[in-house]
C-alpha positions in Angstrom: -36.2 9.1 13.9 -35.3 5.9 15.8 -34.1 4.3 12.6 -31.9 7.2 11.8 -30.3 7.0 15.2 -29.7 3.3 14.8 -27.9 3.9 11.5 -25.7 6.5 13.1 -25.0 4.1 15.9 -24.0 1.4 13.5 -21.7 3.7 11.6 -20.1 4.9 14.9 -19.5 1.3 16.0 -18.1 0.4 12.6 -15.7 3.4 12.8 -14.5 2.2 16.1 -14.0 -1.4 14.8 -12.3 -0.3 11.7 -9.9 2.1 13.5 -8.9 -0.9 15.7 -8.7 -3.5 13.0 -6.7 -1.5 10.4 -4.1 -0.6 13.0 -3.4 -4.2 14.1 -5.7 -4.9 16.9 -6.7 -8.4 17.9 -10.2 -9.5 16.7 -11.6 -10.1 20.2 -10.7 -6.5 21.1 -12.5 -5.2 18.0 -15.7 -7.2 18.7 -15.6 -6.3 22.4 -15.3 -2.5 21.8 -17.9 -2.5 19.0 -20.5 -4.2 21.3 -19.5 -1.8 24.1 -20.5 1.1 21.9 -23.9 -0.4 21.1 -24.5 -1.1 24.8 -23.6 2.5 25.7 -26.5 3.8 23.7 -29.0 1.2 24.9 -28.8 -1.5 22.3 -27.8 -5.2 22.4 -24.9 -5.4 20.0 -23.4 -8.3 18.1 -20.2 -8.2 16.1 -18.4 -10.7 13.9 -15.0 -9.5 12.5 -12.4 -11.0 10.3 -9.1 -9.4 9.0 -11.0 -7.7 6.1 -14.6 -7.3 7.2 -16.7 -6.2 10.2 -20.3 -7.3 10.5 -22.4 -5.5 13.2 -26.0 -5.9 14.2 -28.0 -4.2 17.0 -31.2 -5.3 18.5 -33.8 -2.9 19.9 -36.1 -3.5 22.9 -38.9 -4.7 20.6 -36.6 -7.3 19.0 -36.0 -5.5 15.7 -32.5 -6.1 14.3 -30.5 -3.7 12.1 -27.2 -4.7 10.6 -24.2 -3.2 8.8 -21.2 -4.6 6.9 -18.0 -2.6 6.7 -15.1 -3.7 4.5 -11.6 -3.0 5.7 -9.3 -2.7 2.7 -6.0 -1.9 4.3 -4.2 -2.9 7.5 -1.1 -1.7 9.3 0.5 -1.9 12.7 0.0 1.2 14.9 -0.4 0.2 18.5 -0.6 3.8 19.6 -3.8 4.3 17.8 -5.2 1.0 19.1 -4.4 2.1 22.6 -6.0 5.5 22.1 -9.2 4.0 20.7 -9.5 1.4 23.4 -8.9 3.9 26.1 -11.5 6.2 24.6 -14.1 3.4 24.6 -13.2 2.6 28.2 -14.4 6.2 29.0 -17.3 6.0 26.7 -19.9 7.1 29.3 -18.3 10.6 29.3 -19.1 11.2 25.7 -22.2 11.5 23.5 -22.4 10.1 20.0 -21.3 13.3 18.2 -18.2 13.8 20.4 -17.3 10.2 20.2 -17.4 10.1 16.4 -15.3 13.3 16.2 -12.7 11.9 18.5 -12.5 8.6 16.6 -12.0 10.5 13.4 -9.2 12.6 15.0 -7.4 9.5 16.1 -7.8 8.0 12.7 -6.4 11.1 11.0 -3.3 11.3 13.2 -0.2 11.0 11.2 2.4 8.3 12.0 6.1 9.2 12.4 7.7 11.5 9.8 9.8 10.1 7.1 13.0 11.0 8.8 12.0 9.4 12.1 10.8 6.3 10.3 14.0 5.9 8.4 16.0 6.5 11.6 14.0 3.7 13.2 14.8 1.3 10.4 18.5 2.2 10.6 18.8 2.0 14.4 16.7 -1.1 14.6 18.8 -3.0 12.1 22.1 -1.7 13.5 21.4 -2.6 17.1 20.4 -6.2 16.2 24.1 -6.7 15.3 24.9 -6.2 19.0 22.4 -9.0 19.8 24.1 -11.3 17.3 27.6 -10.4 18.6 28.6 -8.4 15.5 31.5 -6.0 15.2 31.7 -2.3 14.4 31.8 -2.8 10.6 28.8 -5.1 10.7 27.0 -2.5 12.8 27.6 0.2 10.2 26.7 -2.1 7.3 23.4 -3.1 9.0 22.7 0.6 9.7 23.0 1.4 5.9 21.0 -1.8 5.0 18.2 -0.6 7.3 18.2 2.8 5.6 17.9 1.1 2.2 15.0 -1.0 3.5 13.2 2.1 4.9 13.5 3.9 1.6 12.2 0.9 -0.4 9.3 0.4 2.0 8.3 4.0 1.3 8.6 3.5 -2.5 6.6 0.3 -2.4 4.0 1.9 -0.2 3.5 4.7 -2.6 3.2 2.3 -5.5 0.7 0.1 -3.6 2.3 -3.2 -4.8 1.1 -5.2 -1.9 2.6 -6.8 1.2 4.1 -9.9 -0.5 6.1 -8.0 -3.1 7.1 -5.2 -0.7 8.7 -7.7 1.7 10.2 -9.7 -1.2 11.9 -6.5 -2.6 13.0 -5.5 0.9 14.5 -8.9 1.6 16.3 -8.6 -1.7 17.6 -5.1 -0.9 18.8 -6.1 2.6 20.7 -9.1 1.4 22.1 -7.2 -1.6 23.5 -4.6 0.8 25.2 -7.3 2.9 26.6 -8.8 -0.3 28.0 -5.5 -1.4 29.8 -4.9 1.9 31.1 -8.4 1.7 32.3 -7.9 -1.8 34.2 -4.7 -0.9 35.8 -6.4 2.1 34.1 -4.0 4.6 32.7 -7.1 6.4 34.1 -10.6 6.5 30.8 -12.5 7.2 27.5 -11.6 5.7 25.4 -13.6 8.2 25.2 -11.0 11.0 24.5 -8.0 8.7 21.9 -9.9 6.7 20.0 -11.3 9.7 20.1 -8.0 11.5 18.7 -6.1 8.6 16.0 -8.8 7.9 14.9 -8.8 11.6 13.2 -5.4 11.1 10.9 -7.0 8.5 9.9 -10.0 10.7 6.1 -9.7 11.4 6.4 -10.2 15.2 3.2 -8.3 16.2 0.9 -10.1 13.7 2.3 -13.4 14.8 1.6 -12.7 18.5 -1.9 -11.4 17.5 -2.6 -14.6 15.6 -1.8 -16.7 18.6 -3.9 -14.5 20.9 -6.8 -14.8 18.5 -6.5 -18.5 18.4 -6.3 -18.8 22.2 -9.3 -16.5 22.4 -11.3 -18.9 20.2 -11.3 -16.8 17.0 -9.9 -19.7 15.0 -10.8 -18.4 11.5 -9.1 -15.0 12.0 -6.2 -16.5 14.0 -5.4 -19.0 11.3 -5.8 -16.4 8.6 -3.4 -14.0 10.4 -1.0 -16.9 10.9 -1.0 -17.7 7.2 -0.4 -14.0 6.5 2.7 -14.2 8.7 3.9 -17.3 6.9 3.4 -15.5 3.5 5.4 -12.5 4.7 8.2 -14.7 6.0 8.2 -16.6 2.7 8.4 -13.4 0.7 11.4 -12.2 2.8 13.2 -15.5 2.4 12.5 -15.6 -1.4 13.9 -12.0 -1.9 16.9 -12.8 0.3 17.5 -16.0 -1.5 17.4 -14.4 -5.0 20.0 -11.8 -3.9 22.3 -14.4 -2.4 22.0 -16.7 -5.4 22.9 -13.8 -7.8 25.9 -12.9 -5.6 27.2 -16.4 -5.5 26.8 -17.0 -9.2 28.9 -13.9 -9.9 31.7 -15.3 -7.9 30.9 -13.9 -4.5 32.1 -15.7 -1.3 29.6 -16.2 1.5 
């Protein structure tokens, strides 16, 4: 009976860790909350997490150790879910194991923004970056449309599951192509503001900050891994944008 309880506890702790990790949480937060779950039910917990894997062990009063390895195959950024899980664990004393597992599953199943809201976010984000870069009204409109194109292609790439690198490469290409089109038609006179404004919504700001926080917290392996992922994403955006710009210039376009 005790072994069965331990296995349930390990799975619950892994569910908590996975919910945090796959939604963009820092590693130290994952490990802290996993160990807190184990402590709530009377066990000494140990956790080692990377970007793709969580290893958890619990130690009983007689020194017996039970372990579990959970693979995390996909990651995104949803800080609302991270907040809800962390807040739930802060109030863990108010719940039993069954209720806690149910609440974690409910948070995990929550849908993100609808397609319309998501596309609107891309459009508004790209458009308002032109204000930051001192763009004019035409550049605002061009960036708005470029943001819409990025949002649509992100949805397409996500459904095709082609991976982060190629998704950002394609979106970088689409954003710059949109700016090239508006420059070609004479709607805008300088591509820089529109291009940069559209590309800004692809910049992995949260992962970069998390990589720094992991490094400063002493999680060097994960911090460096996350930083390399940020570099990879930045490189893919630059490559996609460079391809579009090169094609535009070769066909007689004026930068």
